[in-house]
C-alpha positions in Angstrom: 10.1 -7.2 -11.3 6.8 -7.5 -9.4 6.5 -5.5 -6.1 6.4 -8.7 -4.0 9.6 -10.0 -5.7 11.3 -6.7 -5.0 10.4 -6.9 -1.3 11.8 -10.5 -1.1 15.0 -9.4 -2.8 15.4 -6.5 -0.4 14.9 -8.8 2.5 17.4 -11.3 1.2 20.0 -8.5 0.7 19.4 -7.0 4.2 19.5 -10.2 6.3 22.7 -12.0 6.7 23.2 -15.6 7.4 23.2 -16.8 11.0 24.4 -19.7 13.0 22.5 -22.3 15.0 20.0 -21.0 17.6 20.6 -17.5 16.3 18.5 -14.5 17.1 18.2 -13.2 13.5 16.6 -14.8 10.5 18.9 -16.5 8.0 18.2 -14.9 4.6 18.8 -18.3 2.9 16.3 -20.1 5.1 13.8 -17.2 5.7 13.9 -14.7 2.9 10.3 -13.5 3.7 7.3 -14.4 1.7 4.3 -12.3 0.9 0.7 -13.6 0.8 -0.9 -13.8 -2.6 -4.5 -14.6 -3.7 -3.2 -18.0 -4.9 -1.9 -19.0 -1.4 -3.9 -21.7 0.3 -4.2 -19.6 3.4 -5.5 -16.5 1.6 -8.5 -14.9 3.3 -9.2 -11.5 1.9 -7.7 -8.2 0.7 -7.1 -5.6 3.5 -6.5 -1.9 3.9 -6.8 0.8 1.4 -3.8 -0.7 -0.5 -5.8 -3.9 -0.9 -3.0 -6.3 0.1 -3.6 -10.0 0.2 -4.1 -11.3 3.8 -3.3 -14.9 4.8 -4.4 -16.6 8.0 -1.9 -18.0 10.5 -1.1 -21.6 9.6 2.1 -23.0 11.0 1.6 -26.8 11.5 3.8 -28.9 13.7 5.5 -30.4 10.7 6.5 -27.0 9.5 7.9 -26.1 12.9 10.0 -29.3 12.8 11.5 -28.3 9.5 12.3 -24.8 10.6 13.8 -26.0 13.9 16.0 -28.5 12.0 17.1 -25.9 9.5 18.1 -23.5 12.3 20.6 -25.8 13.9 18.4 -28.6 15.2 16.5 -26.8 18.0 15.2 -29.7 20.1 11.4 -29.6 20.9 12.3 -29.3 24.6 13.7 -25.8 23.8 10.7 -24.7 21.6 9.1 -22.9 24.6 12.0 -20.4 24.4 11.0 -19.4 20.9 8.1 -18.1 18.8 7.9 -19.6 15.3 7.5 -16.1 14.0 6.6 -14.6 10.6 9.4 -12.5 9.3 6.9 -10.4 7.3 4.0 -10.2 9.7 0.6 -11.5 8.6 -0.8 -8.0 9.3 1.7 -6.6 6.8 0.7 -9.2 4.2 3.2 -11.9 5.1 2.4 -15.6 4.3 2.4 -18.7 6.5 5.0 -20.1 4.3 8.2 -21.9 5.5 10.2 -19.2 3.8 8.6 -16.6 6.1 8.9 -18.5 9.4 11.9 -18.5 11.8 12.5 -19.4 15.5 12.6 -16.0 17.2 13.7 -16.0 20.9 10.7 -15.0 23.0 12.2 -11.9 24.5 12.8 -10.5 21.1 9.4 -11.7 19.8 7.6 -9.6 22.5 9.6 -6.5 21.3 8.9 -7.2 17.7 5.2 -7.7 18.5 5.1 -4.0 19.5 6.5 -3.0 16.1 4.1 -5.3 14.3 1.2 -3.6 16.2 2.5 -0.1 15.1 2.7 -1.4 11.5 -0.8 -2.9 11.6 -2.3 0.4 13.0 -0.5 2.5 10.4 -1.6 0.2 7.5 -5.1 0.1 8.8 -5.2 3.9 9.0 -3.7 4.2 5.5 -0.6 6.0 6.7 1.9 3.2 5.8 2.2 1.1 2.7 3.1 -2.5 2.6 6.6 -1.7 1.3 7.1 0.8 4.2 5.8 -1.8 6.7 8.2 -4.5 5.5 11.1 -1.9 5.6 10.2 -1.0 9.2 10.3 -4.6 10.2 13.6 -5.2 8.4 15.1 -2.1 10.1 14.0 -3.3 13.5 15.6 -6.7 12.9 18.8 -5.2 11.8 18.9 -3.0 14.9 18.4 -5.9 17.3 
């Protein structure tokens, strides 16, 4: 099993299914997807670990699909959410529909702080991609 596949499997096992307008990602809809050099949004390799980095690319059509999958969130309610990357881009996540979920804004701001910690640690070489993904998973499970 490749390291990326192991991370996806771990994410799928850790995240449970959720109902419409939920505050947690549904593992069936959003298992988490890592960037690869074959991804259309691939930009470069980053950090000492040389993980693939993908640019943010969440078009309106993708948001429509995600909102529909998560219980039909109407566009009028979208300002209450951030269409967030489960595995952050800074940790090597992809802008793939399998990595996007509608996170309530209050939680998104809290998660942003964890993402910044992950980014700094990866940049400084004190955290691996696997550790970063685990930290994000742990945060989601705790909230």
